[in-house]
N, CA, C and O atoms as a CHARMM CRD file, in Angstrom:
* protein
*
  340
    1    1 MET  N     16.42500   7.85100  12.99000 PROA 1      0.00000
    2    1 MET  CA    15.75900   6.80700  12.25800 PROA 1      0.00000
    3    1 MET  C     15.02200   5.86800  13.21200 PROA 1      0.00000
    4    1 MET  O     13.86200   5.53700  12.97000 PROA 1      0.00000
    5    2 PHE  N     15.67700   5.43400  14.29400 PROA 2      0.00000
    6    2 PHE  CA    15.02900   4.50300  15.20900 PROA 2      0.00000
    7    2 PHE  C     13.94100   5.19100  16.02300 PROA 2      0.00000
    8    2 PHE  O     12.98900   4.54200  16.45800 PROA 2      0.00000
    9    3 GLY  N     14.07100   6.49600  16.23300 PROA 3      0.00000
   10    3 GLY  CA    13.01600   7.22600  16.92700 PROA 3      0.00000
   11    3 GLY  C     11.71900   7.18700  16.15300 PROA 3      0.00000
   12    3 GLY  O     10.65100   6.98700  16.73200 PROA 3      0.00000
   13    4 ALA  N     11.80200   7.37700  14.83400 PROA 4      0.00000
   14    4 ALA  CA    10.59900   7.32500  13.99300 PROA 4      0.00000
   15    4 ALA  C     10.01600   5.92000  13.98800 PROA 4      0.00000
   16    4 ALA  O      8.79600   5.75800  14.03400 PROA 4      0.00000
   17    5 LEU  N     10.86400   4.91000  13.93300 PROA 5      0.00000
   18    5 LEU  CA    10.39200   3.52200  13.95800 PROA 5      0.00000
   19    5 LEU  C      9.70900   3.21900  15.28700 PROA 5      0.00000
   20    5 LEU  O      8.65100   2.58900  15.30900 PROA 5      0.00000
   21    6 ASN  N     10.30100   3.66200  16.39200 PROA 6      0.00000
   22    6 ASN  CA     9.69900   3.42500  17.70200 PROA 6      0.00000
   23    6 ASN  C      8.35300   4.12800  17.83300 PROA 6      0.00000
   24    6 ASN  O      7.42500   3.56500  18.41500 PROA 6      0.00000
   25    7 ARG  N      8.22500   5.34600  17.30500 PROA 7      0.00000
   26    7 ARG  CA     6.93900   6.04900  17.34000 PROA 7      0.00000
   27    7 ARG  C      5.90500   5.30300  16.52000 PROA 7      0.00000
   28    7 ARG  O      4.74800   5.19600  16.92800 PROA 7      0.00000
   29    8 PHE  N      6.31700   4.77300  15.34200 PROA 8      0.00000
   30    8 PHE  CA     5.38900   4.02400  14.49900 PROA 8      0.00000
   31    8 PHE  C      4.92000   2.76200  15.21700 PROA 8      0.00000
   32    8 PHE  O      3.72900   2.45100  15.21200 PROA 8      0.00000
   33    9 ILE  N      5.83900   2.04300  15.82600 PROA 9      0.00000
   34    9 ILE  CA     5.48800   0.81100  16.53100 PROA 9      0.00000
   35    9 ILE  C      4.59200   1.13000  17.72100 PROA 9      0.00000
   36    9 ILE  O      3.63100   0.40400  17.97400 PROA 9      0.00000
   37   10 SER  N      4.88300   2.19300  18.45100 PROA 10     0.00000
   38   10 SER  CA     4.03900   2.53400  19.59800 PROA 10     0.00000
   39   10 SER  C      2.63200   2.90600  19.15300 PROA 10     0.00000
   40   10 SER  O      1.66900   2.62100  19.86500 PROA 10     0.00000
   41   11 ARG  N      2.49200   3.54400  17.98100 PROA 11     0.00000
   42   11 ARG  CA     1.14700   3.82800  17.45900 PROA 11     0.00000
   43   11 ARG  C      0.42300   2.54000  17.12400 PROA 11     0.00000
   44   11 ARG  O     -0.78400   2.43700  17.34600 PROA 11     0.00000
   45   12 LEU  N      1.13700   1.54900  16.59200 PROA 12     0.00000
   46   12 LEU  CA     0.50700   0.27000  16.26200 PROA 12     0.00000
   47   12 LEU  C      0.08200  -0.47100  17.52200 PROA 12     0.00000
   48   12 LEU  O     -0.92400  -1.18200  17.51400 PROA 12     0.00000
   49   13 ASP  N      0.83500  -0.31200  18.59800 PROA 13     0.00000
   50   13 ASP  CA     0.55200  -1.02500  19.83500 PROA 13     0.00000
   51   13 ASP  C     -0.46300  -0.32100  20.71900 PROA 13     0.00000
   52   13 ASP  O     -0.99100  -0.93900  21.64300 PROA 13     0.00000
   53   14 SER  N     -0.75400   0.95100  20.46900 PROA 14     0.00000
   54   14 SER  CA    -1.65400   1.70000  21.34100 PROA 14     0.00000
   55   14 SER  C     -3.08900   1.21000  21.19700 PROA 14     0.00000
   56   14 SER  O     -3.51100   0.76500  20.12900 PROA 14     0.00000
   57   15 ASP  N     -3.83000   1.30500  22.30400 PROA 15     0.00000
   58   15 ASP  CA    -5.22900   0.86900  22.29500 PROA 15     0.00000
   59   15 ASP  C     -6.11100   1.84300  21.53300 PROA 15     0.00000
   60   15 ASP  O     -7.04100   1.42200  20.84600 PROA 15     0.00000
   61   16 SER  N     -5.84100   3.11900  21.64000 PROA 16     0.00000
   62   16 SER  CA    -6.64900   4.11000  20.93200 PROA 16     0.00000
   63   16 SER  C     -5.72900   4.92700  20.04000 PROA 16     0.00000
   64   16 SER  O     -4.97800   5.76800  20.53400 PROA 16     0.00000
   65   17 PRO  N     -5.77500   4.69500  18.74500 PROA 17     0.00000
   66   17 PRO  CA    -4.86300   5.39900  17.84600 PROA 17     0.00000
   67   17 PRO  C     -5.13100   6.89700  17.83300 PROA 17     0.00000
   68   17 PRO  O     -6.27900   7.34000  17.83900 PROA 17     0.00000
   69   18 SER  N     -4.04700   7.66700  17.81500 PROA 18     0.00000
   70   18 SER  CA    -4.20400   9.11100  17.74600 PROA 18     0.00000
   71   18 SER  C     -4.33900   9.53600  16.29200 PROA 18     0.00000
   72   18 SER  O     -3.85200   8.86900  15.37900 PROA 18     0.00000
   73   19 GLN  N     -5.01000  10.65800  16.10400 PROA 19     0.00000
   74   19 GLN  CA    -5.21300  11.15900  14.74600 PROA 19     0.00000
   75   19 GLN  C     -3.93400  11.80500  14.25300 PROA 19     0.00000
   76   19 GLN  O     -3.33000  12.62300  14.94600 PROA 19     0.00000
   77   20 SER  N     -3.53300  11.43700  13.06900 PROA 20     0.00000
   78   20 SER  CA    -2.32200  12.01200  12.49800 PROA 20     0.00000
   79   20 SER  C     -2.65800  13.36500  11.88600 PROA 20     0.00000
   80   20 SER  O     -3.82400  13.63300  11.59700 PROA 20     0.00000
   81   21 PRO  N     -1.65900  14.22600  11.68200 PROA 21     0.00000
   82   21 PRO  CA    -1.92000  15.55000  11.15000 PROA 21     0.00000
   83   21 PRO  C     -2.58900  15.55500   9.77500 PROA 21     0.00000
   84   21 PRO  O     -3.31200  16.49900   9.45500 PROA 21     0.00000
   85   22 ASN  N     -2.36700  14.52600   8.95500 PROA 22     0.00000
   86   22 ASN  CA    -2.95000  14.53800   7.62000 PROA 22     0.00000
   87   22 ASN  C     -4.37400  14.01100   7.59800 PROA 22     0.00000
   88   22 ASN  O     -4.98400  13.93900   6.53200 PROA 22     0.00000
   89   23 GLY  N     -4.92800  13.63300   8.77700 PROA 23     0.00000
   90   23 GLY  CA    -6.32600  13.26700   8.86100 PROA 23     0.00000
   91   23 GLY  C     -6.63500  11.80200   8.65100 PROA 23     0.00000
   92   23 GLY  O     -7.81100  11.44400   8.59000 PROA 23     0.00000
   93   24 SER  N     -5.63400  10.92600   8.53600 PROA 24     0.00000
   94   24 SER  CA    -5.93800   9.50600   8.36300 PROA 24     0.00000
   95   24 SER  C     -6.32900   8.92500   9.71300 PROA 24     0.00000
   96   24 SER  O     -5.69500   9.21500  10.72700 PROA 24     0.00000
   97   25 HSD  N     -7.35900   8.11500   9.72500 PROA 25     0.00000
   98   25 HSD  CA    -7.86700   7.52000  10.95600 PROA 25     0.00000
   99   25 HSD  C     -7.58800   6.02900  10.95200 PROA 25     0.00000
  100   25 HSD  O     -7.68700   5.37400   9.91400 PROA 25     0.00000
  101   26 GLY  N     -7.23600   5.49100  12.11900 PROA 26     0.00000
  102   26 GLY  CA    -7.12000   4.06500  12.29100 PROA 26     0.00000
  103   26 GLY  C     -6.13000   3.37500  11.37200 PROA 26     0.00000
  104   26 GLY  O     -6.45100   2.33200  10.80300 PROA 26     0.00000
  105   27 ALA  N     -4.94900   3.92200  11.21400 PROA 27     0.00000
  106   27 ALA  CA    -3.93400   3.28700  10.38400 PROA 27     0.00000
  107   27 ALA  C     -3.22000   2.23200  11.22100 PROA 27     0.00000
  108   27 ALA  O     -2.57300   2.55000  12.21900 PROA 27     0.00000
  109   28 PHE  N     -3.34300   0.98600  10.81000 PROA 28     0.00000
  110   28 PHE  CA    -2.72600  -0.11500  11.53200 PROA 28     0.00000
  111   28 PHE  C     -1.83900  -0.90200  10.58700 PROA 28     0.00000
  112   28 PHE  O     -1.88500  -0.71400   9.37100 PROA 28     0.00000
  113   29 GLY  N     -1.03800  -1.77900  11.15200 PROA 29     0.00000
  114   29 GLY  CA    -0.18500  -2.63600  10.34500 PROA 29     0.00000
  115   29 GLY  C      0.36400  -3.76200  11.18300 PROA 29     0.00000
  116   29 GLY  O      0.24000  -3.76600  12.40800 PROA 29     0.00000
  117   30 PHE  N      0.97400  -4.71700  10.50800 PROA 30     0.00000
  118   30 PHE  CA     1.58200  -5.85600  11.17500 PROA 30     0.00000
  119   30 PHE  C      3.05000  -5.91500  10.78700 PROA 30     0.00000
  120   30 PHE  O      3.38700  -5.90100   9.60300 PROA 30     0.00000
  121   31 GLN  N      3.92500  -5.98300  11.78700 PROA 31     0.00000
  122   31 GLN  CA     5.36000  -6.02900  11.52400 PROA 31     0.00000
  123   31 GLN  C      5.74600  -7.41400  11.02500 PROA 31     0.00000
  124   31 GLN  O      5.32300  -8.42800  11.58100 PROA 31     0.00000
  125   32 VAL  N      6.54700  -7.44400   9.97700 PROA 32     0.00000
  126   32 VAL  CA     7.05300  -8.70800   9.44300 PROA 32     0.00000
  127   32 VAL  C      8.19100  -9.17300  10.35200 PROA 32     0.00000
  128   32 VAL  O      9.17600  -8.46000  10.54200 PROA 32     0.00000
  129   33 LEU  N      8.04400 -10.36200  10.90300 PROA 33     0.00000
  130   33 LEU  CA     9.05600 -10.88000  11.81900 PROA 33     0.00000
  131   33 LEU  C      9.95800 -11.92400  11.18000 PROA 33     0.00000
  132   33 LEU  O     11.07500 -12.15400  11.64400 PROA 33     0.00000
  133   34 ARG  N      9.47000 -12.56100  10.10900 PROA 34     0.00000
  134   34 ARG  CA    10.25700 -13.62000   9.48900 PROA 34     0.00000
  135   34 ARG  C      9.84800 -13.74200   8.02700 PROA 34     0.00000
  136   34 ARG  O      8.68200 -13.54900   7.68200 PROA 34     0.00000
  137   35 ASN  N     10.80700 -14.06200   7.17800 PROA 35     0.00000
  138   35 ASN  CA    10.55300 -14.32200   5.76700 PROA 35     0.00000
  139   35 ASN  C     11.30400 -15.59600   5.39800 PROA 35     0.00000
  140   35 ASN  O     12.53100 -15.59800   5.30000 PROA 35     0.00000
  141   36 LYS  N     10.56000 -16.67500   5.19500 PROA 36     0.00000
  142   36 LYS  CA    11.18600 -17.96600   4.87300 PROA 36     0.00000
  143   36 LYS  C     11.45500 -18.13800   3.38900 PROA 36     0.00000
  144   36 LYS  O     12.13800 -19.08300   2.99700 PROA 36     0.00000
  145   37 ASN  N     10.93400 -17.24700   2.55500 PROA 37     0.00000
  146   37 ASN  CA    11.10900 -17.35800   1.10400 PROA 37     0.00000
  147   37 ASN  C     12.03700 -16.24300   0.62600 PROA 37     0.00000
  148   37 ASN  O     11.62000 -15.08700   0.56000 PROA 37     0.00000
  149   38 PRO  N     13.28600 -16.56600   0.29200 PROA 38     0.00000
  150   38 PRO  CA    14.23300 -15.52100  -0.11900 PROA 38     0.00000
  151   38 PRO  C     13.87500 -14.86200  -1.45700 PROA 38     0.00000
  152   38 PRO  O     14.44800 -13.82900  -1.80200 PROA 38     0.00000
  153   39 GLU  N     12.94700 -15.43800  -2.20300 PROA 39     0.00000
  154   39 GLU  CA    12.54000 -14.84200  -3.47400 PROA 39     0.00000
  155   39 GLU  C     11.57800 -13.66500  -3.28200 PROA 39     0.00000
  156   39 GLU  O     11.37700 -12.87100  -4.20100 PROA 39     0.00000
  157   40 ILE  N     10.99300 -13.55300  -2.10900 PROA 40     0.00000
  158   40 ILE  CA    10.07500 -12.45300  -1.81300 PROA 40     0.00000
  159   40 ILE  C     10.88300 -11.34400  -1.14200 PROA 40     0.00000
  160   40 ILE  O     11.49700 -11.57800  -0.10100 PROA 40     0.00000
  161   41 PRO  N     10.89400 -10.14900  -1.71400 PROA 41     0.00000
  162   41 PRO  CA    11.73400  -9.06800  -1.17300 PROA 41     0.00000
  163   41 PRO  C     11.09800  -8.37000   0.03600 PROA 41     0.00000
  164   41 PRO  O     10.82900  -7.17000  -0.00500 PROA 41     0.00000
  165   42 ILE  N     10.86300  -9.12700   1.10400 PROA 42     0.00000
  166   42 ILE  CA    10.34200  -8.57500   2.34700 PROA 42     0.00000
  167   42 ILE  C     11.42500  -8.70800   3.39300 PROA 42     0.00000
  168   42 ILE  O     11.99200  -9.78400   3.57800 PROA 42     0.00000
  169   43 GLU  N     11.71500  -7.60500   4.08500 PROA 43     0.00000
  170   43 GLU  CA    12.79400  -7.61400   5.05800 PROA 43     0.00000
  171   43 GLU  C     12.22700  -7.62300   6.47600 PROA 43     0.00000
  172   43 GLU  O     11.59200  -6.65600   6.89500 PROA 43     0.00000
  173   44 PRO  N     12.45600  -8.71800   7.22100 PROA 44     0.00000
  174   44 PRO  CA    11.95200  -8.79500   8.59100 PROA 44     0.00000
  175   44 PRO  C     12.43000  -7.63200   9.44700 PROA 44     0.00000
  176   44 PRO  O     13.53200  -7.11400   9.26500 PROA 44     0.00000
  177   45 TRP  N     11.59000  -7.24000  10.36700 PROA 45     0.00000
  178   45 TRP  CA    11.79600  -6.17100  11.33700 PROA 45     0.00000
  179   45 TRP  C     11.68800  -4.77900  10.73100 PROA 45     0.00000
  180   45 TRP  O     11.34900  -3.84300  11.45400 PROA 45     0.00000
  181   46 TYR  N     11.95500  -4.59500   9.45400 PROA 46     0.00000
  182   46 TYR  CA    11.89400  -3.27900   8.83800 PROA 46     0.00000
  183   46 TYR  C     10.61800  -3.06700   8.03300 PROA 46     0.00000
  184   46 TYR  O     10.22000  -1.92400   7.80600 PROA 46     0.00000
  185   47 ASP  N      9.97500  -4.13300   7.60200 PROA 47     0.00000
  186   47 ASP  CA     8.77900  -4.01900   6.76800 PROA 47     0.00000
  187   47 ASP  C      7.52200  -4.27500   7.59000 PROA 47     0.00000
  188   47 ASP  O      7.50100  -5.11200   8.49200 PROA 47     0.00000
  189   48 PHE  N      6.48000  -3.53100   7.25000 PROA 48     0.00000
  190   48 PHE  CA     5.18700  -3.64400   7.91000 PROA 48     0.00000
  191   48 PHE  C      4.11900  -3.84000   6.84700 PROA 48     0.00000
  192   48 PHE  O      4.14100  -3.16200   5.81900 PROA 48     0.00000
  193   49 ILE  N      3.18900  -4.75100   7.07500 PROA 49     0.00000
  194   49 ILE  CA     2.05300  -4.93800   6.17900 PROA 49     0.00000
  195   49 ILE  C      0.99100  -3.94800   6.62700 PROA 49     0.00000
  196   49 ILE  O      0.47400  -4.04800   7.74000 PROA 49     0.00000
  197   50 VAL  N      0.66400  -2.99300   5.76200 PROA 50     0.00000
  198   50 VAL  CA    -0.30400  -1.95000   6.10700 PROA 50     0.00000
  199   50 VAL  C     -1.57600  -2.02900   5.26800 PROA 50     0.00000
  200   50 VAL  O     -2.50600  -1.25200   5.48000 PROA 50     0.00000
  201   51 GLY  N     -1.62200  -2.96200   4.32000 PROA 51     0.00000
  202   51 GLY  CA    -2.81800  -3.11300   3.50100 PROA 51     0.00000
  203   51 GLY  C     -2.89400  -4.49500   2.90100 PROA 51     0.00000
  204   51 GLY  O     -1.88400  -5.18400   2.75500 PROA 51     0.00000
  205   52 ILE  N     -4.10700  -4.89300   2.55400 PROA 52     0.00000
  206   52 ILE  CA    -4.31600  -6.18600   1.92300 PROA 52     0.00000
  207   52 ILE  C     -5.37500  -6.02900   0.84400 PROA 52     0.00000
  208   52 ILE  O     -6.44800  -5.47300   1.07800 PROA 52     0.00000
  209   53 ASN  N     -5.05200  -6.53200  -0.34300 PROA 53     0.00000
  210   53 ASN  CA    -5.96200  -6.49500  -1.49300 PROA 53     0.00000
  211   53 ASN  C     -6.49100  -5.08900  -1.78700 PROA 53     0.00000
  212   53 ASN  O     -7.67500  -4.90500  -2.06900 PROA 53     0.00000
  213   54 GLY  N     -5.60400  -4.11300  -1.71600 PROA 54     0.00000
  214   54 GLY  CA    -5.95900  -2.74200  -2.08200 PROA 54     0.00000
  215   54 GLY  C     -6.65500  -1.94700  -1.00200 PROA 54     0.00000
  216   54 GLY  O     -7.04900  -0.80600  -1.24600 PROA 54     0.00000
  217   55 ARG  N     -6.82100  -2.50800   0.18700 PROA 55     0.00000
  218   55 ARG  CA    -7.47100  -1.78400   1.28800 PROA 55     0.00000
  219   55 ARG  C     -6.50100  -1.66100   2.44900 PROA 55     0.00000
  220   55 ARG  O     -5.73000  -2.57600   2.73500 PROA 55     0.00000
  221   56 HSD  N     -6.55400  -0.49600   3.12300 PROA 56     0.00000
  222   56 HSD  CA    -5.72500  -0.30800   4.31100 PROA 56     0.00000
  223   56 HSD  C     -6.26100  -1.15500   5.44800 PROA 56     0.00000
  224   56 HSD  O     -7.46200  -1.41100   5.52900 PROA 56     0.00000
  225   57 ILE  N     -5.37500  -1.58600   6.31800 PROA 57     0.00000
  226   57 ILE  CA    -5.79000  -2.34000   7.50400 PROA 57     0.00000
  227   57 ILE  C     -6.36600  -1.33500   8.49400 PROA 57     0.00000
  228   57 ILE  O     -5.66400  -0.43100   8.94800 PROA 57     0.00000
  229   58 ASP  N     -7.64300  -1.49300   8.82800 PROA 58     0.00000
  230   58 ASP  CA    -8.30100  -0.53300   9.71600 PROA 58     0.00000
  231   58 ASP  C     -8.67900  -1.13800  11.05900 PROA 58     0.00000
  232   58 ASP  O     -9.36700  -0.49300  11.85000 PROA 58     0.00000
  233   59 ASP  N     -8.24400  -2.36000  11.33000 PROA 59     0.00000
  234   59 ASP  CA    -8.51800  -3.01000  12.61100 PROA 59     0.00000
  235   59 ASP  C     -7.27700  -3.79700  13.01600 PROA 59     0.00000
  236   59 ASP  O     -6.75300  -4.56400  12.20700 PROA 59     0.00000
  237   60 PRO  N     -6.79300  -3.62900  14.24400 PROA 60     0.00000
  238   60 PRO  CA    -5.56000  -4.30100  14.65000 PROA 60     0.00000
  239   60 PRO  C     -5.73000  -5.76600  15.02000 PROA 60     0.00000
  240   60 PRO  O     -4.77700  -6.38700  15.49000 PROA 60     0.00000
  241   61 ASP  N     -6.91100  -6.33900  14.82400 PROA 61     0.00000
  242   61 ASP  CA    -7.17100  -7.72300  15.20100 PROA 61     0.00000
  243   61 ASP  C     -6.50000  -8.68600  14.22000 PROA 61     0.00000
  244   61 ASP  O     -6.88600  -8.73400  13.05200 PROA 61     0.00000
  245   62 PRO  N     -5.49600  -9.45800  14.67600 PROA 62     0.00000
  246   62 PRO  CA    -4.81500 -10.38600  13.76700 PROA 62     0.00000
  247   62 PRO  C     -5.73200 -11.49600  13.25000 PROA 62     0.00000
  248   62 PRO  O     -5.47700 -12.05000  12.18100 PROA 62     0.00000
  249   63 ALA  N     -6.78500 -11.82700  13.98100 PROA 63     0.00000
  250   63 ALA  CA    -7.71600 -12.85900  13.52000 PROA 63     0.00000
  251   63 ALA  C     -8.45100 -12.39700  12.26400 PROA 63     0.00000
  252   63 ALA  O     -8.69100 -13.19400  11.35700 PROA 63     0.00000
  253   64 LEU  N     -8.80900 -11.11700  12.20600 PROA 64     0.00000
  254   64 LEU  CA    -9.47600 -10.58300  11.00600 PROA 64     0.00000
  255   64 LEU  C     -8.53100 -10.60700   9.80900 PROA 64     0.00000
  256   64 LEU  O     -8.94200 -10.90900   8.68800 PROA 64     0.00000
  257   65 PHE  N     -7.26400 -10.28400  10.05600 PROA 65     0.00000
  258   65 PHE  CA    -6.26800 -10.32300   8.98900 PROA 65     0.00000
  259   65 PHE  C     -6.11000 -11.74900   8.47000 PROA 65     0.00000
  260   65 PHE  O     -6.07400 -11.97300   7.26000 PROA 65     0.00000
  261   66 ALA  N     -6.01400 -12.71900   9.39200 PROA 66     0.00000
  262   66 ALA  CA    -5.87000 -14.12200   8.99200 PROA 66     0.00000
  263   66 ALA  C     -7.10200 -14.60300   8.22300 PROA 66     0.00000
  264   66 ALA  O     -6.97600 -15.38100   7.27700 PROA 66     0.00000
  265   67 THR  N     -8.27700 -14.14900   8.61800 PROA 67     0.00000
  266   67 THR  CA    -9.50700 -14.52100   7.91500 PROA 67     0.00000
  267   67 THR  C     -9.50100 -13.97000   6.49800 PROA 67     0.00000
  268   67 THR  O     -9.91000 -14.65400   5.56000 PROA 67     0.00000
  269   68 GLU  N     -9.03800 -12.73600   6.34300 PROA 68     0.00000
  270   68 GLU  CA    -8.97300 -12.12600   5.00300 PROA 68     0.00000
  271   68 GLU  C     -8.02700 -12.92500   4.10000 PROA 68     0.00000
  272   68 GLU  O     -8.32300 -13.13900   2.92500 PROA 68     0.00000
  273   69 VAL  N     -6.90800 -13.35700   4.64200 PROA 69     0.00000
  274   69 VAL  CA    -5.95800 -14.15700   3.86200 PROA 69     0.00000
  275   69 VAL  C     -6.57800 -15.51300   3.51000 PROA 69     0.00000
  276   69 VAL  O     -6.44900 -15.97800   2.37700 PROA 69     0.00000
  277   70 ARG  N     -7.25200 -16.14800   4.48100 PROA 70     0.00000
  278   70 ARG  CA    -7.89600 -17.43400   4.22200 PROA 70     0.00000
  279   70 ARG  C     -9.00000 -17.31300   3.17600 PROA 70     0.00000
  280   70 ARG  O     -9.19900 -18.23400   2.38300 PROA 70     0.00000
  281   71 ASN  N     -9.71500 -16.20300   3.16200 PROA 71     0.00000
  282   71 ASN  CA   -10.78400 -15.98900   2.18200 PROA 71     0.00000
  283   71 ASN  C    -10.23700 -15.92700   0.75700 PROA 71     0.00000
  284   71 ASN  O    -10.98700 -16.10400  -0.20300 PROA 71     0.00000
  285   72 CYS  N     -8.95400 -15.67900   0.61700 PROA 72     0.00000
  286   72 CYS  CA    -8.33300 -15.59200  -0.70300 PROA 72     0.00000
  287   72 CYS  C     -7.71100 -16.91800  -1.12600 PROA 72     0.00000
  288   72 CYS  O     -6.92200 -16.96100  -2.07000 PROA 72     0.00000
  289   73 ALA  N     -8.06000 -17.98700  -0.44100 PROA 73     0.00000
  290   73 ALA  CA    -7.48800 -19.29700  -0.75600 PROA 73     0.00000
  291   73 ALA  C     -7.71700 -19.63000  -2.22300 PROA 73     0.00000
  292   73 ALA  O     -8.84100 -19.55200  -2.72000 PROA 73     0.00000
  293   74 GLY  N     -6.64900 -20.00100  -2.90700 PROA 74     0.00000
  294   74 GLY  CA    -6.72700 -20.35300  -4.31600 PROA 74     0.00000
  295   74 GLY  C     -6.61400 -19.17600  -5.25800 PROA 74     0.00000
  296   74 GLY  O     -6.65100 -19.34900  -6.47600 PROA 74     0.00000
  297   75 SER  N     -6.47800 -17.98000  -4.71000 PROA 75     0.00000
  298   75 SER  CA    -6.30800 -16.79800  -5.56600 PROA 75     0.00000
  299   75 SER  C     -5.14500 -15.95800  -5.03400 PROA 75     0.00000
  300   75 SER  O     -4.47400 -16.34500  -4.07700 PROA 75     0.00000
  301   76 THR  N     -4.92200 -14.83400  -5.65100 PROA 76     0.00000
  302   76 THR  CA    -3.79800 -13.96900  -5.30600 PROA 76     0.00000
  303   76 THR  C     -4.13600 -13.05800  -4.12400 PROA 76     0.00000
  304   76 THR  O     -5.24300 -12.52700  -4.03200 PROA 76     0.00000
  305   77 VAL  N     -3.17100 -12.88800  -3.22600 PROA 77     0.00000
  306   77 VAL  CA    -3.28100 -11.94400  -2.12200 PROA 77     0.00000
  307   77 VAL  C     -2.25800 -10.84400  -2.38200 PROA 77     0.00000
  308   77 VAL  O     -1.07400 -11.12600  -2.56900 PROA 77     0.00000
  309   78 THR  N     -2.70500  -9.60300  -2.39600 PROA 78     0.00000
  310   78 THR  CA    -1.81500  -8.47000  -2.60500 PROA 78     0.00000
  311   78 THR  C     -1.61900  -7.74800  -1.27700 PROA 78     0.00000
  312   78 THR  O     -2.59000  -7.32000  -0.65200 PROA 78     0.00000
  313   79 LEU  N     -0.36300  -7.61000  -0.84600 PROA 79     0.00000
  314   79 LEU  CA    -0.04900  -6.93500   0.40800 PROA 79     0.00000
  315   79 LEU  C      0.59500  -5.58900   0.11900 PROA 79     0.00000
  316   79 LEU  O      1.44900  -5.47800  -0.76100 PROA 79     0.00000
  317   80 THR  N      0.18700  -4.57600   0.85600 PROA 80     0.00000
  318   80 THR  CA     0.81200  -3.26100   0.78200 PROA 80     0.00000
  319   80 THR  C      1.80100  -3.17200   1.93000 PROA 80     0.00000
  320   80 THR  O      1.45000  -3.40900   3.08600 PROA 80     0.00000
  321   81 LEU  N      3.05200  -2.82400   1.60300 PROA 81     0.00000
  322   81 LEU  CA     4.09800  -2.76800   2.62100 PROA 81     0.00000
  323   81 LEU  C      4.55200  -1.34200   2.87300 PROA 81     0.00000
  324   81 LEU  O      4.52800  -0.50100   1.97400 PROA 81     0.00000
  325   82 TRP  N      4.96300  -1.07900   4.10100 PROA 82     0.00000
  326   82 TRP  CA     5.65300   0.14800   4.46000 PROA 82     0.00000
  327   82 TRP  C      6.97800  -0.29600   5.05100 PROA 82     0.00000
  328   82 TRP  O      7.01600  -1.19200   5.89400 PROA 82     0.00000
  329   83 THR  N      8.05600   0.31900   4.61700 PROA 83     0.00000
  330   83 THR  CA     9.37400  -0.05700   5.12500 PROA 83     0.00000
  331   83 THR  C      9.95500   1.07200   5.95600 PROA 83     0.00000
  332   83 THR  O      9.77900   2.25000   5.64400 PROA 83     0.00000
  333   84 ALA  N     10.64600   0.69500   7.01300 PROA 84     0.00000
  334   84 ALA  CA    11.26800   1.66900   7.90300 PROA 84     0.00000
  335   84 ALA  C     12.68500   2.02900   7.44800 PROA 84     0.00000
  336   84 ALA  O     13.34600   2.85200   8.08200 PROA 84     0.00000
  337   85 LYS  N     13.14400   1.43200   6.37700 PROA 85     0.00000
  338   85 LYS  CA    14.49300   1.73100   5.88100 PROA 85     0.00000
  339   85 LYS  C     14.47800   2.90300   4.96000 PROA 85     0.00000
  340   85 LYS  O     15.52400   3.29800   4.44700 PROA 85     0.00000
């Protein structure tokens, strides 16, 4: 189980993502490190945000992710999660 998690994290940290066997390109995500709201069922360290508002994250730049969230100010933000559990 931890081997698969470590491989996933190393792919997220790599400068040039390798192509997966199923042909998906540039799959990125952000690991959840903390959840201050117990009403939201997100588990730190095991959950990864891999999409926002119905689109996959295709750039590892956290500034672009933060901009996308800010652009949704006053409306709903939908996050797609992948869990390692």
